[in-house]
Each structure stands twice: as C-alpha cells, then as structure tokens.
N, C-alpha and C positions, 0 to 999 in steps of 0.2 A: 504494500500500500504506500503510495506517494502522497504525502501531506500537501496541504493547499499551496499552490503557487500561482503567480500571475501569468496570464497568457495574452499576448497582443497580436492582432493580425498584421499582415504586411501591406495592407492597403495604403494608398497615398491619401494625404489629407488627414481627416479626423479618424483615428484608429479606435476600433473597439478593444476594450480590455476587460477580461473576465478573470475570475478566480476559479481554478480547476483543482481537482484531485483525481488520482488514478487508483482505482481499487480493484483487486482481483477477487472474483467470486467463483465458487464451484457448486454444482448441483448434487454433490454427494459429500459425505463426511470426509473431511480432509485433515489428516493428522500431520501434514507437513509443517515445517517451522514457519511461523508468521514473522514478518518483518515490517517495521515502519521506516519508510525512507523520507528524507527531506533533502534539501539542497546541500546539506553538510555531510550526509552519510546515511547510515542505517542503524537500526536497533532491533534486537529480538524482542518479541512480545508474545506472551501466552494468550493474551486477549486484546482485541482492538475494539473499543466501544464506539458508539455513534458519533462521538466528538473526535474520533480518529486519534485517540491517545491510549496508552497502555493503562487501562483502568477498568473498574467494574462496569457492567452494562446498565447504565442509568440514563434517564431523560430528565433534564432539569425543567420542571414545570412551573407555571406561574403559582405564586402563593401570596396571600394577602398580608401575612405577618412574617417578620424575620425568623429564620430557623434557629438563630442564636439569640441570646439574651442581650440585645442591643436596641437602641432607640429606633422607632419606626421612621422610615423615609416617606416623603410625600411629594405629590405633584404640586406645582405652584398655581398661580392665579391666571385664569383665562378670561379676559375682559369681554371679548366680542363687542367692541365699541366702534369699529370702523376707524379707529385711530383718533376719535374725537376727544378722548381723555388723556392722550399721550402727547407730551410736549418736549421739544429740545429746550435747553437753558434759555436761548434767545426768545423762543416762542413763549415760554413761561413768563419771562420778565416783561414781555410786551403785553401779555394777558393781564398780569398783575397791575400794570399801569391803567388798564381799562377797568379792572375790577379789583381794587386794593384789598378788599376783605377776603379775597380768595387765597391770599398768600399762605395762610396756615393750612390750607387744604391740599397743598401740593406735597407729594411724597417722592423721594428718589425711586426710580424704576430700574430694575435690573433684569435684562434678558440674557441669553447666551452671547449674543453679539456684543452687548454692553460689557458683560463680564470679561470676555476675551480681549476686546479691543480698547478697554479703558474708557468707554463713553459713559456719560450719565444722562439719562432722560428723566422726565418727571411725569407723575401720574396725578391727575386731578381726582382725588378721592373724597367725594362729598357724601358718602353713605351715612356718616355719623353726624352730618350737619342738620340742624333743626329746620323743619320745613319753612318756618317763618323767616329764618335767616336766608334760606335759599331764594325765597320770593324777593328778597332785597338785592339779589345779584343776577341781573338780567343776562349777563354774558354766560354765566354758568347754566341758566335755564335754557339758553340757546343750544348749548352742548348736550344737555339732557334730552332735548327734543330730537336732536340729530341722532342720538344713540337709539332712541325709541324707534325712529323711522328706519334706521339701518337694520335693526332686528326684525321689525315687521316685514321688511322686504326680503328677508331670508327665505330660502327654500326649505330650511330645516324647521320642522314643527317645534322642537324644544326651544330653538332660538326665538321663534315668533312668540312663544309663550313668555319668554324672558323679557319681552318688550314691556310687560306690565311691571317689571322691576328694573328700571333703567339705571339705578344706582348700584345694582348688584353685579358681581362677577358671575360668569357661568360656572366657574369653579373657584372657590375661595379657600386660601390657605395662607393666613398671615400669622406667623408664630409670635408668641409673646416674649420671645427670647432671641438672642443672636442665633445664627444658623450657618451651616455649610451649604454652599451653592455648588451643584454639580451639573455641568452642561449635559443636556440629553444627547446631542450629536457631537461627536469628536472625530477629528481627522485621524486616519490610520497612520499618518506619518509621525504623530506624536508618540513618544515613548511613555508619557504619563498623561493622565487627564488633568487639566488645569483646574484644581478645586480651590475655593477660597472662602474665607469667613465673611459673613455679611452682618451688618448691624440690624437690629430688629425693626428699625424705622424704614428700612429699604423693602419695598414691595417687589417681589420677584415674579417673572412671567412663567407661563407654563412650559417654556423651553428650558427650564431648570428643574432639577430635582433638589429638594431641600431637606436638610437634616437638622432639626432643632436641638438646642442646648448641646452643642458639640464641644469636645475637648481636643487638646493637642493629640491625644491618643487616637481619637476617631480620624482626625485629619491625617495622621501619620500612616495608619493602616490603609486607608482609602487612597492615599497618594503613593503607595508602594507598588513595585512591579509584581508583587504577589497578587494584589487585587487586580492589577492591570491584566495579568495573564488570565485571570478568571473572566474578566470583561470580554477579552478577545475570544475566549472559548465559547461562551454561552449567550452573548448578547445578539440582538438583531442587527441588521445592517441597513444603512441608507446610502446607496451608491457605494463608495469606498469607505464611508465613515462608520464608526461604531455608534449604535443607538443604545444609550444607557437606560435600562429599565429597572424601576424599583421592584416590581413583582417578580422579575426573572433574575436579574443580576444581584441586586443588593439583598433581597430577602432570602436568597439561597446561598449567599456567600458564607463560608465557614470562617469565623473570626478565630484568632489564636487565643490560647488560654495562658497569658504570660504570668510569670512571677512578678512581684512588685518591682524588682530590679530591672527585669526585662521591659516592663511597661515604662519605667522611668527612662530607659535608654531610647525607647521609641519616641517618647515625648521630647527628649532632648534633640533627637535627630529631626523630628518634625519642626521644631523651632529653628533648627539649622536651615531647613528649606525656606522658611519664611524670612529668615535673616538674609539668606542669599538673594532672595527676590528684592529685598529692600536696597541692595547695593546698586540696583538699576531702576531708580524711581521714575525715569522717563520712558521706560519700556513697559508695554502692556503684557498680559499673559500670553497672547498670541506670539509676540516676539520672543518672550522668554522660553516658550516651549516648542518653538520651531526648531527642528533638529539641526538646521543650518546656522542658527543664531543663538542657540541655548548657551548661556555663559558657563565657563568651566566651573565657577564656584557653585552654580546651581546644579550642574551635573554631578559634581562631587558630593554635594549635600544630599541629593537623591540616592546616590550609591550608598552613602552611610545609612540613610533611612532604610533602604532595601535590606542591608545586612542586619540591622536591628530587628526588623520584622521577621526575617527568615529565622533568626535565633529563637524568636518567640514561638515559631512553628516547630522548633526542634530540629531544624535542618538548615545549616548555613552554607551547605555545599550543593545546592541545586545547580545543575549544569545548564539548564535552559528552561524555557517556558513550558515545554511539554512535560518535564518532570514536575514543575510546580502544579500544573493543571491536574496531572495524574494523582498527585498527593492530595490536592483539595477534593478531588472526586471520591477518593477513598474515604476521606473524612466526612464528606457529604453523605455517602452511602451509610456510614456508621451512624450518622445523625438521623437519617431516615429510619433506620432499623430501630433505634432507641425510641424515636417518636411513635413508631408503629406499636412497639411493645407497651409504651405508656398508654396509648389510646385503647389497646385491647384490655389492659388492666382497669382503666377507667370505665369501660363498658361493662366489665364483669362486676365492678362495684355498684354500678347503677342498677344492674339486673338484680343483685342481691338486695339492694335497698327497696326495690319494688316488691 
C-alpha cells in the first residue's frame, strides 16, 4: 500500500492536482507480508486500517462531547446579516459620527481571515440595547430593517423565520471568559494550525472554533505536531486545506495524561511559542506560519513544545506522523472499549434499579 501522494497532470495551463493512494487488494485470504510505502521507504504492518496506518480497524465518528475529560469546543457566531452589522474601523468611526450613542454597541469581530491576517473588524451588537434607546438611533434602525429584509428574501425557511429576530444571530456562542480561537480551514502547507487567545469582548465568527477558559496547557497540546498529525489523519478537506471539526477532530482526540512536571514543561514551552511570536509584532499569523517565512525562533519554540508533548504521551522518539497517528488510534480504541464497558455497566445498573 502506497500512502497519499500528490499527482498532477501534464496538461498546459491550469493543471489538475489530486491526492492519490495505491492499495493492493485480493479476493481471497492473503497471508503475505503487508507493507506500507511512502515516498521515504516502506514499513511492515500486520494490519492496515482505513486511515492507511498500522493501527486497529476503527472509524472515527462524529461525537457531541469530548472523549477525554476536557473543556467542550464550540462553533462560533453566525450572523446572517448581509454584512449590515459588520464594519471596518473606518466605517465604524464614520457611523459613530452619525450616531454617537452607538459607540458602546460596537464589539471587535474576529473571523478566520481577521485572525490570520491581523485585521480587526467591528460588529454592531445591539441585542442587549433597550428598545426605547434603539428608537432614538435612526441609523441603527436602518441597519435592523436591512437585516430583516435580507433574511426575508432568503430561500432558506429557517433564515426567513429568523427575520422576526433581526437582532439575533442564527447561531450564538459568546463565552463569558477568554477563549482559544481555532480556524476551521487551514492550509496544508502549514506545519501547525495558527491558534491564538482571544479576549472575551471579541465576538468570533462561525469560521472559528472556540475553546472557553483555556490555559497554556490547552494551547500547548493543540499547537503541537501530535495534535496536528491527528488533524491531518481524520479531518475533512476543503480543496487542499484541512477542515477542523469539533465533532470529529477535537472530540475524538486523545489528550495525554501528564505528570505535574510534564504539564509544567508543556506550559513553559507553550509560553515559549507565544514569546517567539511577540518578537515579530509587525507580522501576522499568516506570515509567521508560512513555511517560507516562519522565523527560526518560532520554529525552535514549536520543536521544544513538540518534545514536551511527546514526553507526556510517553514517547519522545516518534519517527514520523504515521507513528504518532498509529499510537493515538491505539489509545482511541482503548478509550472506546472503556467507554463501551462503562455504558454496559450503567445499563445493567439501570435494569437492576427497575
């Protein structure tokens, strides 16, 4: 079996590019030695699972809660406003000149593009404003009417129903704490997902996954190549990019069980990554995590973090991503088995109670 590789045609102009695998099958029981090939060589394998790694036969399915005892991740806010509540800094300032009382209603807005490219937009969030006060702000009323009209003209029945609630998001998730922001779509060229801390007053868009009440430990594990290997193995794709999903990627990810000392090392290394970013205040996350322009200090900081996280998993000598994924899948299978046993015991106790 040859693992995933890129194939491009030889046509002139715009070339098609696809990801391919080569798998050998037989229609009879085959006891011949199995091998996994990649561009670097080959490896013997007693079993090749659906993710094309030497690991148990499992399928990573959607789940609504994390399999480990960690904070739940959530999708962010989906306004469906036709852009009527969203402003650049210049547009916001001009709007405030016309409607001075609106100043306190603007909140920083963060989507994936803003997070990666260092832009700041502002959202006119008037949901908690008293109706009598809104009546005194005609410019805001104009925006509200435009949002109602935009939703009423939608082909989607749920969106048309939402027109009766013009100050509401279609999906609302505003944490009462600081949070981690994780872009949903990430370039395959990046070695790590650019994750960052957000203040609680920043409203995030539905192009970000958010993790409330984060610590340096959470940031460290999610920013490691251990987590990135899992992302690449199980996530969906959009073109050549990785599509980060809470239900598939995060909720099925097996976190390490570190000792206090190991956890401290991860936190120190995570802070090292943040410190390395601060050395380049004029560079955005897209610049810092572009493989062609990633600063050596940031690369080294991430390598230190990778080592600290690997030690917490009990193996600092993973040779490649395939070994990482195989190890995580074995741990995942063990967690599923424990979960199944617990569920069976709970069912037995319920039957006895009845």
